[in-house]
C-alpha positions in Angstrom: 26.8 -64.6 40.9 28.5 -61.8 39.4 26.3 -58.7 39.3 28.8 -56.5 37.5 28.5 -58.4 34.2 24.8 -58.2 33.9 24.5 -54.5 34.7 24.8 -51.8 32.0 27.3 -49.2 32.6 27.9 -46.1 30.6 31.4 -44.9 30.4 32.6 -41.3 30.5 33.0 -41.0 26.7 29.5 -42.5 26.1 28.0 -40.1 28.6 29.7 -37.1 26.9 28.5 -38.3 23.5 25.0 -38.7 24.9 25.0 -35.1 26.3 26.3 -33.7 23.0 23.5 -35.6 21.1 20.8 -34.2 23.5 22.2 -30.6 23.1 22.1 -31.0 19.3 18.6 -32.4 19.2 17.2 -29.9 21.6 18.9 -26.9 19.8 17.4 -28.2 16.6 13.9 -28.4 18.2 14.3 -24.9 19.7 15.5 -23.6 16.3 12.5 -25.2 14.6 10.1 -23.6 17.1 11.7 -20.2 16.7 11.6 -20.3 12.8 8.0 -21.5 12.9 7.1 -18.6 15.2 8.8 -16.1 12.8 6.9 -17.6 9.9 3.6 -17.2 11.7 4.3 -13.5 12.6 5.5 -12.8 9.1 2.4 -14.4 7.7 0.2 -12.3 9.9 2.1 -9.1 8.9 1.7 -10.0 5.2 -2.0 -10.6 5.7 -2.5 -7.3 7.5 -0.7 -5.4 4.8 -2.7 -7.1 2.1 -5.9 -6.1 3.9 -4.7 -2.5 4.1 -3.9 -2.6 0.4 -7.4 -3.9 -0.4 -8.9 -1.2 1.7 -6.8 1.4 -0.1 -7.8 0.0 -3.5 -11.5 0.3 -2.6 -11.1 3.9 -1.2 -9.2 4.9 -4.4 -11.9 3.4 -6.5 -14.5 5.3 -4.5 -12.6 8.6 -4.8 -12.1 8.1 -8.5 -15.8 7.5 -9.0 -16.6 10.6 -6.9 -14.2 12.7 -8.9 -15.6 11.5 -12.2 -19.1 12.1 -11.0 -18.2 15.6 -9.8 -16.4 16.4 -13.1 -19.4 15.3 -15.1 -20.5 18.1 -17.6 -24.1 18.4 -16.5 -23.5 18.0 -12.8 -20.7 20.5 -12.8 -22.9 22.9 -14.7 -25.7 22.5 -12.1 -23.3 22.8 -9.2 -21.9 26.1 -10.6 -25.5 27.4 -11.1 -26.4 26.3 -7.5 -23.4 28.2 -6.1 -24.2 31.2 -8.2 -20.7 31.1 -9.5 -19.5 33.9 -11.9 -18.3 31.1 -14.2 -20.8 30.8 -17.1 -21.1 28.7 -20.2 -19.5 30.1 -23.3 -22.3 30.8 -25.7 -20.3 32.0 -28.6 -16.7 32.8 -29.5 -15.7 36.2 -30.9 -12.8 36.3 -33.2 -10.6 39.3 -32.7 -8.4 40.5 -35.6 -4.8 41.5 -35.0 -4.8 45.3 -34.9 -3.1 47.0 -37.8 -0.2 49.3 -37.0 -2.3 52.3 -38.2 -5.2 51.7 -35.7 -5.3 53.3 -32.4 -5.3 51.5 -29.1 -8.9 52.6 -28.4 -10.2 50.3 -31.2 -8.4 47.1 -29.8 -9.6 45.0 -26.9 -6.2 44.4 -25.5 -3.3 46.9 -25.5 0.1 45.2 -25.7 
């Protein structure tokens, strides 16, 4: 019997083509893994930044409420009284007339 006819033989061109196909498929797989890894790292960076943004929004809201509370009319008044601040509430407004050219500077409040 002839064993050569029943055996499968790959020629040199077929072997080169098979090697090229293996290189293309493996480089595609490696490229896919690299891109997927980049997607995951980018996703985690985006999630981290979103968490930081949410934390900043909460802290800004808290600061705004603290500022609004501090600037409240009655609280500010009480705070100034507790500190014994020289700032006092204006009880009345005194209207000052423009001094006439004949008046002396002793009669006016402000000398210009």
